[in-house]
C-alpha positions as CSV (number, residue, x, y, z in Angstrom):
1,M,-35.4,-21.8,5.9
2,K,-38.0,-20.3,4.2
3,L,-39.9,-23.0,3.2
4,L,-40.0,-24.1,6.7
5,L,-41.9,-21.0,8.0
6,L,-44.1,-20.6,4.8
7,N,-45.0,-24.7,6.3
8,L,-45.3,-24.2,9.7
9,C,-47.6,-20.9,8.4
10,A,-49.8,-22.8,6.8
11,L,-49.8,-25.4,9.6
12,F,-50.4,-23.3,12.6
13,V,-52.5,-20.2,11.1
14,T,-55.3,-19.8,14.0
15,P,-59.1,-19.9,12.7
16,A,-59.2,-16.5,13.7
17,C,-56.3,-15.5,11.4
18,A,-58.5,-17.1,8.2
19,M,-61.3,-14.8,9.2
20,M,-59.0,-11.9,9.3
21,S,-57.5,-11.3,5.8
22,D,-54.6,-8.7,7.1
23,T,-52.8,-10.1,10.2
24,I,-50.7,-13.4,10.2
25,I,-49.7,-15.5,13.4
26,L,-47.0,-18.1,13.1
27,N,-46.1,-20.2,16.3
28,A,-43.0,-21.1,16.4
29,G,-42.9,-23.0,19.3
30,K,-44.5,-23.2,22.8
31,N,-43.2,-19.9,24.1
32,S,-42.8,-17.6,20.7
33,K,-45.0,-16.5,17.8
34,I,-44.2,-14.3,14.9
35,I,-47.1,-12.0,13.3
36,F,-47.2,-10.4,10.3
37,Y,-49.7,-7.8,9.7
38,G,-51.0,-5.6,7.0
39,K,-53.6,-3.2,6.3
40,S,-54.3,-5.5,3.0
41,P,-54.3,-9.1,1.6
42,Q,-51.8,-7.2,-1.0
43,D,-49.4,-6.3,1.7
44,L,-49.0,-10.0,3.2
45,K,-48.8,-11.1,-0.6
46,N,-45.5,-8.5,-0.7
47,L,-44.1,-11.0,2.4
48,E,-43.0,-13.3,0.0
49,M,-40.4,-10.6,-1.4
50,L,-38.9,-10.9,1.9
51,D,-35.6,-12.2,2.8
52,L,-36.9,-13.9,6.3
53,N,-33.5,-15.9,7.0
54,K,-31.4,-13.1,6.4
55,I,-34.3,-10.7,8.7
56,I,-33.6,-13.2,11.6
57,K,-29.8,-13.5,11.5
58,D,-29.4,-10.2,11.6
59,L,-32.2,-10.1,14.6
60,N,-30.5,-12.4,16.6
61,E,-27.1,-10.5,16.2
62,R,-28.3,-7.5,17.6
63,Q,-30.3,-9.1,20.0
64,T,-26.6,-11.0,21.3
65,A,-24.8,-7.7,20.9
66,S,-27.1,-5.6,23.2
67,D,-28.0,-8.2,25.9
68,S,-30.5,-6.2,27.0
69,A,-32.7,-5.1,24.5
70,S,-36.3,-6.8,24.5
71,R,-37.5,-5.0,21.0
72,Q,-35.6,-4.9,18.1
73,L,-36.6,-2.6,15.0
74,V,-35.6,-3.8,11.1
75,K,-35.7,-1.1,8.6
76,L,-36.2,-3.1,5.0
77,D,-34.7,-0.4,3.0
78,E,-31.5,-0.1,5.4
79,R,-29.9,-3.6,4.8
80,G,-31.3,-5.1,1.9
81,Y,-33.8,-8.1,3.4
82,L,-35.9,-7.8,-0.2
83,I,-35.6,-10.9,-2.4
84,P,-34.3,-9.7,-6.1
85,S,-35.9,-10.9,-9.0
86,L,-34.6,-13.5,-11.7
87,S,-33.6,-10.2,-14.0
88,E,-32.2,-7.8,-10.9
89,M,-29.9,-10.6,-9.6
90,K,-28.6,-10.9,-13.1
91,T,-27.7,-7.4,-13.4
92,S,-26.9,-7.1,-9.3
93,R,-24.0,-9.3,-9.6
94,K,-22.2,-6.8,-11.6
95,D,-23.3,-4.0,-9.7
96,R,-21.9,-5.7,-6.5
97,Y,-18.7,-6.4,-8.3
98,L,-18.2,-2.7,-9.1
99,A,-20.3,-1.0,-5.3
100,N,-17.1,-2.9,-4.3
101,T,-14.2,-1.5,-6.6
102,F,-12.4,1.5,-5.6
103,L,-10.3,4.0,-7.0
104,N,-7.2,5.1,-5.0
105,F,-4.6,7.8,-5.6
106,Y,-1.5,8.1,-3.7
107,V,1.1,10.8,-3.0
108,G,4.0,11.3,-1.0
109,K,7.4,11.2,-0.2
110,G,10.0,9.1,1.1
111,N,13.6,8.6,2.9
112,D,16.7,6.6,3.0
113,R,16.6,2.9,4.3
114,G,20.5,1.4,3.8
115,R,23.5,3.1,3.7
116,Y,26.5,2.3,1.2
117,I,30.0,3.4,2.4
118,F,32.3,4.3,-0.4
119,F,35.4,5.4,1.0
120,Q,36.2,4.9,4.7
121,P,40.7,5.5,5.1
122,P,42.0,4.0,7.6
123,P,42.7,6.5,10.7
124,T,46.7,6.1,9.7
125,L,45.7,8.1,6.6
126,L,44.5,10.8,9.2
127,G,47.4,11.1,11.4
128,H,44.6,10.7,14.0
129,P,44.3,7.3,16.3
130,T,40.1,7.3,16.3
131,A,39.1,9.3,13.6
132,R,36.5,7.7,11.2
133,L,36.1,9.5,7.9
134,T,33.5,7.9,5.6
135,N,31.7,8.9,2.1
136,E,28.1,7.4,1.7
137,V,25.3,7.2,-1.2
138,I,22.0,7.3,0.3
139,L,18.6,6.7,-1.6
140,Q,15.8,9.2,-1.0
141,N,12.2,8.9,-2.6
142,K,11.5,12.9,-3.6
143,L,8.4,12.3,-5.2
144,S,5.8,9.3,-5.4
145,V,2.6,9.4,-7.3
146,H,0.3,6.3,-7.7
147,L,-3.3,5.6,-9.3
148,T,-4.8,2.0,-8.2
149,V,-7.9,0.3,-9.1
150,V,-8.9,-2.2,-5.8
151,H,-11.5,-4.7,-4.9
152,D,-12.7,-5.4,-2.0
153,M,-14.0,-9.8,-1.9
154,K,-15.7,-10.1,1.3
155,I,-14.5,-12.7,3.2
156,I,-16.9,-11.7,6.6
157,D,-19.7,-9.2,6.6
158,N,-21.5,-8.4,9.7
159,V,-23.0,-5.4,12.1
160,K,-20.0,-4.1,13.3
161,Y,-17.5,-4.8,10.6
162,T,-16.0,-6.1,7.6
163,L,-12.9,-8.4,6.7
164,A,-11.8,-8.4,2.7
165,F,-9.2,-9.7,0.7
166,R,-7.9,-6.6,-1.5
167,Y,-6.8,-7.1,-4.5
168,G,-6.0,-4.7,-7.5
169,L,-3.9,-3.2,-10.9
170,G,-2.0,0.3,-10.3
171,V,0.7,2.7,-12.2
172,G,2.2,5.1,-10.7
173,F,5.8,7.4,-11.0
174,N,8.3,7.4,-8.5
175,L,11.5,10.2,-8.8
176,H,15.0,8.9,-6.6
177,R,18.0,10.7,-5.7
178,Y,21.5,9.9,-4.5
179,V,22.2,11.8,-1.9
180,H,26.1,11.8,-1.4
181,W,27.8,13.0,2.0
182,T,31.1,12.8,3.8
183,L,31.0,12.0,7.7
184,L,33.9,12.8,10.1
185,Q,33.2,11.4,13.5
186,S,35.4,10.1,16.9
187,V,37.3,13.2,16.7
188,N,38.2,14.9,20.1
189,E,36.7,18.5,21.0
190,D,40.5,19.8,21.1
191,D,41.7,19.5,17.4
192,P,38.5,18.8,14.9
193,A,40.0,21.8,12.8
194,E,43.0,20.1,11.6
195,I,41.7,16.6,11.1
196,V,38.8,18.1,8.8
197,R,41.8,20.0,7.0
198,R,43.4,16.4,6.7
199,S,40.1,14.7,5.6
200,R,39.6,17.3,3.0
201,D,43.0,17.0,1.4
202,L,42.7,13.4,1.4
203,I,39.3,13.3,-0.5
204,R,41.0,15.9,-3.1
205,R,43.4,14.2,-3.7
206,E,41.7,11.0,-4.0
207,N,39.7,13.3,-7.0
208,I,36.2,11.8,-5.4
209,K,33.4,13.0,-6.9
210,A,29.9,12.4,-7.2
211,G,28.4,11.3,-10.6
212,Q,24.6,11.1,-10.3
213,S,22.0,12.5,-8.6
214,D,17.9,12.1,-9.7
215,F,16.7,9.0,-11.6
216,S,12.9,8.7,-12.2
217,A,10.7,5.5,-12.6
218,F,7.7,4.6,-14.0
219,Q,5.8,1.9,-12.4
220,S,3.2,-0.5,-12.6
221,H,2.2,-3.3,-10.0
222,I,-0.4,-5.6,-8.8
223,Q,-1.5,-5.7,-5.3
224,F,-2.9,-7.8,-2.7
225,A,-3.8,-7.2,0.5
226,P,-6.2,-8.1,3.8
227,K,-8.6,-5.2,4.7
228,L,-10.4,-4.5,7.7
229,S,-13.0,-2.1,7.8
230,I,-15.2,-1.0,10.8
231,R,-19.2,-0.1,10.6
232,N,-20.8,2.6,12.2
233,A,-24.8,2.3,13.6
234,K,-26.4,2.7,9.9
235,G,-23.9,0.3,8.1
236,Q,-21.3,2.5,6.8
237,S,-17.9,1.5,6.5
238,T,-15.5,4.0,8.7
239,F,-12.5,3.7,10.3
240,F,-9.9,1.5,7.9
241,F,-6.7,-0.7,8.2
242,S,-4.5,-2.7,5.4
243,T,-1.7,-3.9,5.1
244,G,0.0,-6.4,2.2
245,I,2.1,-6.3,-0.7
246,R,2.8,-5.0,-4.1
247,L,4.5,-6.8,-6.7
248,N,6.5,-3.8,-9.1
249,Y,7.6,-3.8,-12.5
250,N,9.9,-0.6,-13.0
251,R,10.9,1.3,-16.2
252,F,14.2,3.7,-15.1
253,F,15.5,6.6,-16.6
254,E,18.7,7.5,-15.1
255,N,20.2,10.8,-14.9
256,V,24.0,11.3,-17.0
257,D,27.2,13.4,-16.0
258,P,26.6,16.4,-18.5
259,E,29.4,15.4,-20.7
260,A,27.8,12.1,-22.0
261,Y,25.6,14.3,-24.1
262,S,28.8,17.2,-25.0
263,N,31.0,14.2,-26.0
264,G,28.4,11.9,-28.2
265,I,26.7,12.0,-31.6
266,S,23.3,12.6,-32.9
267,V,22.8,10.4,-35.6
268,N,19.5,11.2,-37.8
269,S,17.9,12.8,-34.5
270,S,17.1,16.7,-33.3
271,R,16.6,15.2,-30.2
272,G,20.1,15.4,-29.4
273,V,22.1,12.2,-27.7
274,I,19.9,10.1,-26.2
275,S,22.4,8.5,-23.0
276,N,21.1,5.7,-20.3
277,T,23.5,4.5,-17.5
278,R,23.9,2.4,-14.7
279,G,26.9,4.7,-13.8
280,P,29.3,5.4,-12.0
281,V,27.3,6.7,-9.8
282,I,30.3,7.8,-7.5
283,S,33.9,7.7,-8.4
284,G,37.5,8.5,-7.0
285,G,40.9,7.2,-6.1
286,G,40.9,4.7,-9.8
287,Y,37.5,3.1,-7.9
288,S,33.6,3.6,-9.1
289,V,30.1,2.5,-7.7
290,Y,27.8,1.2,-10.5
291,S,24.0,0.4,-9.8
292,K,22.3,-2.7,-10.5
293,K,17.9,-1.6,-10.5
294,S,15.4,-4.2,-9.6
295,T,13.2,-4.0,-12.6
296,F,10.8,-6.4,-10.5
297,S,10.7,-5.8,-7.1
298,P,8.1,-6.1,-3.9
299,S,7.3,-3.7,-1.7
300,Y,5.0,-3.5,2.0
301,L,2.3,-1.3,2.3
302,T,0.0,-0.7,5.2
303,E,-2.8,1.7,5.4
304,A,-5.0,2.9,7.4
305,G,-7.6,5.9,7.6
306,Y,-11.3,6.8,8.1
307,K,-13.9,6.6,5.2
308,W,-12.2,7.9,1.9
309,I,-9.0,9.6,3.3
310,G,-5.9,8.1,4.6
311,L,-2.2,7.3,5.3
312,F,0.2,4.9,3.8
313,V,3.4,3.8,4.4
314,S,5.5,2.0,1.9
315,L,8.5,0.0,1.9
316,Y,10.9,-0.7,-0.6
317,P,13.6,-3.5,1.0
318,T,16.1,-3.6,-2.0
319,D,15.4,-1.1,-4.6
320,V,19.1,-0.2,-6.0
321,I,22.0,-2.4,-5.5
322,L,25.4,-1.2,-5.8
323,T,28.6,-2.1,-6.5
324,T,32.6,-1.0,-6.1
325,K,34.9,-1.9,-9.5
326,S,38.3,-0.9,-9.6
327,M,39.1,0.6,-12.6
328,D,42.7,0.3,-12.2
329,T,45.3,-1.5,-10.0
330,D,43.6,-2.7,-6.8
331,R,45.1,-0.6,-3.9
332,P,44.4,-2.9,-0.5
333,G,44.4,-0.4,2.7
334,S,43.6,3.0,0.7
335,G,39.9,3.0,2.3
336,F,37.9,1.8,-1.6
337,I,37.2,-2.3,-1.5
338,K,37.0,-3.8,-5.2
339,D,33.4,-5.6,-5.9
340,K,32.2,-4.6,-2.3
341,K,28.3,-4.6,-3.0
342,G,25.1,-3.4,-0.7
343,K,21.7,-2.2,-1.0
344,I,20.0,0.7,-0.2
345,G,16.2,1.3,-0.4
346,Y,13.9,3.9,1.0
347,I,10.3,4.1,2.9
348,S,7.7,5.9,1.5
349,F,5.2,7.9,3.3
350,G,2.2,10.2,2.1
351,I,-1.9,10.9,1.8
352,K,-4.2,8.2,0.0
353,L,-7.2,9.0,-1.2
354,G,-10.1,6.6,-1.7
355,R,-11.9,4.0,-0.3
């Protein structure tokens, strides 16, 4: 395109233009002209530094968008219409890459997704036709902190919006908590106090006790996501939306029963007994629940915001798998189920700082 314009300029320049060194008129068809004007011959010489293809393309896009505009104004310092020199092009690759690389900080918390029922006795054990007693375990995310370096590889970049493929690496810390509770449902208003007393007696006889609460996880991840950014009149990115996936590697540190420390013997260590266990998370009636946590796990991340501040929602679908094991003789019909498996996870949400 540039070569074509220069050839057309040489062929169709008028004699008057030859006498006026500060003006060039290019006949671009029967009804169109392109006029280059400068105060000196050097000003016209500087036209060689312009990317005419980009200028004409942007003018056409603006004209199409505005429909009724009869004149368009181009400012060379806004949109990078100057063609860089060879040395500038070598360094600009790195500069352009860094210009589209961002550091993002996430902080938030989460709540449960999915429940694990450890104990559910039949109504006959409570002496009530409809009473439903359950002892359940859920998973909460008390704190989530992540730091991620991402790069936006632009796919579509025009005046109104930018569509990019975002990828990056990050590290983080999650504080999880097992929440144990007992629910009593489907009881008539006339006799709740008596059924509550029977429920407490049954739980006491089965000696149901929670064994674990908080545990921590250090996490590293790879992130992939398309990102849509809206541009304002100055060409700056404003509102953005992104949704994608993270592939996580988790290193878990579990809290254990204090008896594991008091009964253990520390050998050649001044730090005491360091114990790492998979359970029991909860136990009772000759049964115990043990956990299996996913060292490698996916999570789904959605972000939305304005400029450098936004909100995020992260879904961890299968963070922990729980299994009930019998420590003694199996007791069918007792409310415990041997070899029962279930998945519990959480949804995390919070604030994101960064582009």
